[in-house]
C-alpha positions as CSV (number, residue, x, y, z in Angstrom):
1,M,-18.7,3.6,12.8
2,A,-19.2,0.1,11.4
3,N,-17.2,-2.7,12.8
4,R,-14.0,-3.3,10.5
5,T,-13.0,-6.2,11.6
6,S,-10.2,-8.1,9.8
7,T,-10.3,-11.6,8.9
8,Q,-6.4,-11.8,9.8
9,N,-5.0,-11.4,12.7
10,L,-2.4,-8.6,12.4
11,R,0.7,-11.0,12.0
12,K,-0.5,-11.9,9.0
13,R,-1.5,-8.2,7.5
14,V,2.2,-6.8,8.7
15,R,3.8,-10.3,7.0
16,Y,2.0,-9.4,3.4
17,H,2.9,-5.9,3.6
18,Y,6.5,-6.4,3.5
19,R,6.1,-10.3,1.6
20,G,3.8,-10.4,-0.3
21,N,2.9,-7.8,-3.6
22,A,1.1,-4.7,-4.6
23,A,-1.7,-6.9,-5.5
24,G,-2.4,-7.2,-1.8
25,S,-1.0,-3.8,0.1
26,T,-1.9,-0.5,-0.4
27,L,1.5,0.0,0.8
28,R,3.4,-1.7,-1.4
29,L,1.4,0.3,-4.3
30,T,1.9,3.3,-2.7
31,L,5.9,2.9,-1.9
32,G,7.1,1.0,-5.2
33,S,5.1,4.0,-7.2
34,L,7.0,6.6,-5.4
35,L,9.8,4.3,-5.9
36,G,9.6,4.4,-9.3
37,L,8.8,1.0,-9.8
38,E,7.4,-0.2,-12.9
39,L,3.9,-1.7,-12.1
40,R,3.1,-4.5,-14.8
41,R,-0.2,-6.5,-15.1
42,V,0.3,-10.2,-13.9
43,G,-1.5,-13.5,-14.8
44,S,-5.0,-13.1,-15.8
45,G,-4.3,-9.1,-16.1
46,Q,-6.7,-8.6,-13.7
47,R,-4.3,-8.5,-11.0
48,M,-0.9,-5.5,-10.5
49,T,2.7,-6.1,-9.0
50,F,5.4,-4.9,-9.7
51,G,7.0,-7.9,-10.8
52,K,9.7,-10.6,-9.3
53,A,12.4,-8.2,-9.2
54,G,10.6,-5.0,-8.5
55,E,8.8,-6.7,-5.6
56,A,12.2,-8.5,-4.3
57,T,13.6,-4.5,-5.0
58,L,10.7,-3.2,-2.7
59,S,11.1,-5.7,-0.1
60,Q,14.6,-5.1,0.5
61,W,13.6,-1.0,0.6
62,M,11.1,-1.6,3.3
63,A,13.3,-4.3,5.7
64,D,16.3,-1.3,5.2
65,H,13.7,1.5,5.9
66,A,10.0,0.9,7.2
67,R,10.0,-0.2,10.7
68,V,6.3,-1.0,12.4
69,C,4.9,-0.6,15.9
70,W,1.5,-1.3,17.4
71,I,-0.9,-0.9,20.8
72,E,-3.2,-3.2,21.7
73,Q,-7.0,-1.3,20.8
74,S,-10.3,-2.8,21.4
75,E,-11.8,-0.7,18.7
76,P,-9.1,-0.2,16.1
77,W,-10.9,1.4,13.8
78,D,-11.7,4.7,16.4
79,L,-8.0,5.1,16.7
80,E,-7.6,5.1,13.4
81,S,-9.7,8.1,12.5
82,Q,-8.4,9.5,15.4
83,L,-4.8,9.5,14.8
84,I,-5.1,10.5,11.1
85,S,-7.0,13.3,11.4
86,Q,-4.3,14.7,13.6
87,L,-0.7,13.1,12.7
88,D,0.6,14.2,9.5
89,L,0.7,11.1,7.7
90,P,1.3,11.5,3.8
91,L,1.2,8.1,2.4
92,N,-2.7,7.4,4.0
93,L,-5.3,7.9,1.5
94,D,-8.4,6.6,3.4
95,Q,-9.4,9.3,5.1
96,N,-7.1,11.7,4.6
97,R,-8.2,13.7,2.1
98,H,-7.3,16.8,4.0
99,H,-3.3,15.9,3.4
100,A,-1.4,18.3,1.1
101,F,0.0,15.0,-0.3
102,H,-3.2,13.2,-0.5
103,S,-4.3,14.5,-4.2
104,R,-0.4,13.7,-5.4
105,L,-0.3,10.5,-3.9
106,K,-3.1,9.7,-5.9
107,E,-2.0,10.6,-8.8
108,L,1.1,9.1,-9.2
109,R,-0.9,5.4,-8.1
110,A,-3.2,6.2,-10.9
111,Q,-0.4,7.2,-13.5
112,A,1.1,3.3,-12.8
113,R,-1.6,1.7,-13.1
114,D,-2.5,3.3,-16.5
115,R,0.7,2.8,-17.6
116,A,0.6,-0.8,-16.6
117,R,-3.0,-1.0,-18.8
118,K,-1.1,0.1,-21.8
119,L,1.7,-2.3,-20.9
120,P,1.8,-6.2,-22.2
121,I,0.8,-8.6,-19.1
122,S,4.0,-10.2,-17.8
123,S,4.5,-13.6,-16.3
């Protein structure tokens, strides 16, 4: 598998998942969609987020319910593939088509995007 080294360190990536927005975090897009938050087009209309209030609600929900842990690994993409194939990880879409929830989660996220495209652009 090709080296998929991120340009960001782990601290920045995790912080963005906790404090960023759905436009830059697939985790936030997934959780917000599952929680029923309204996705909206923002700015020029190309980016989609849950808006200030929705993103704040999601950040609080994550602070109350989501935890992160990690281990050092020289080639984490190999471990990632192994873990996805062996563990029950319903919120992970990448490399996880075999999971029973994959198609439903993909559909929920697509529905959220489709609804957002039909709404006016938010400020």
